[in-house]
C-alpha positions as CSV (number, residue, x, y, z in Angstrom):
1,M,-6.5,-3.9,-24.1
2,E,-3.5,-1.8,-23.3
3,T,-0.8,-2.8,-20.9
4,R,1.9,-0.6,-19.2
5,V,5.3,-1.4,-17.7
6,A,5.6,-0.1,-14.2
7,L,7.8,-0.5,-11.1
8,I,6.3,-0.9,-7.7
9,G,8.7,0.0,-4.8
10,I,7.7,-1.6,-1.5
11,I,9.1,-1.1,2.0
12,V,8.1,-3.6,4.6
13,E,8.5,-2.4,8.2
14,T,6.3,-5.1,9.8
15,P,7.4,-8.7,9.3
16,D,3.9,-9.9,10.2
17,S,2.6,-8.6,6.9
18,V,5.0,-10.6,4.7
19,G,2.6,-13.6,4.4
20,E,-0.3,-11.3,3.2
21,L,2.1,-9.5,0.8
22,N,3.3,-12.8,-0.7
23,A,-0.4,-13.9,-1.1
24,I,-1.2,-10.7,-3.0
25,L,1.9,-11.0,-5.2
26,H,1.0,-14.7,-6.0
27,D,-2.5,-13.6,-7.1
28,Y,-1.0,-11.1,-9.5
29,G,1.9,-13.4,-10.6
30,K,0.9,-13.5,-14.3
31,Y,1.6,-9.7,-14.5
32,I,5.0,-9.8,-12.7
33,I,8.1,-9.5,-14.9
34,G,10.5,-9.9,-12.0
35,C,11.2,-8.9,-8.5
36,M,14.2,-8.1,-6.2
37,G,14.1,-8.1,-2.4
38,I,16.8,-6.7,-0.2
39,P,16.7,-7.3,3.6
40,Y,18.1,-4.4,5.4
41,R,18.8,-6.1,8.7
42,Q,20.4,-3.1,10.5
43,R,17.1,-1.2,10.1
44,G,14.8,-4.2,10.5
45,I,13.1,-3.6,7.1
46,S,12.9,-5.2,3.7
47,I,13.0,-3.3,0.4
48,I,11.3,-4.9,-2.6
49,S,11.1,-3.9,-6.2
50,I,8.4,-5.5,-8.4
51,A,8.4,-4.9,-12.2
52,V,5.0,-5.5,-13.9
53,D,3.5,-5.4,-17.3
54,A,-0.3,-5.1,-16.9
55,P,-3.3,-2.9,-17.6
56,Q,-3.4,0.4,-15.7
57,D,-6.3,-0.7,-13.5
58,V,-4.5,-3.9,-12.5
59,I,-1.4,-2.0,-11.6
60,S,-3.4,0.4,-9.5
61,A,-5.3,-2.4,-7.7
62,L,-2.1,-4.3,-6.9
63,S,-0.3,-1.2,-5.6
64,G,-3.4,-0.2,-3.6
65,K,-3.8,-3.7,-2.0
66,I,-0.1,-3.7,-1.0
67,G,-0.3,-0.2,0.4
68,K,-3.2,-1.1,2.7
69,L,-1.2,-3.8,4.5
70,A,-0.1,-2.8,8.0
71,G,3.5,-1.6,8.1
72,V,3.9,-1.7,4.3
73,S,4.5,1.3,2.0
74,A,4.2,1.1,-1.8
75,K,4.8,3.6,-4.6
76,T,4.4,3.1,-8.3
77,A,6.5,4.5,-11.1
78,Y,4.9,4.2,-14.6
79,S,6.8,4.0,-17.9
80,N,5.6,5.5,-21.1
81,V,5.8,2.0,-22.7
82,V,2.3,1.1,-23.6
83,T,1.4,-2.1,-25.6
84,R,-1.9,-2.8,-27.3
85,E,-2.9,-6.5,-27.2
């Protein structure tokens, strides 16, 4: 199995979606390398970066689930770092 390192950038515009977002991130916790969240209070949004190391299909599924949440946007940047397990 091959894994890739990727960064998922998330912008949360609807605070009501935070609970669902946290549940999704918890489900994929074993793939998460680290995360950083920045509340931008002046604009009423949160900016979150999630670094992951996972198979391509897992990264796509995670990003897709996050992007389907109301008031949440997600984009993924993939590295060329691929590891065979």
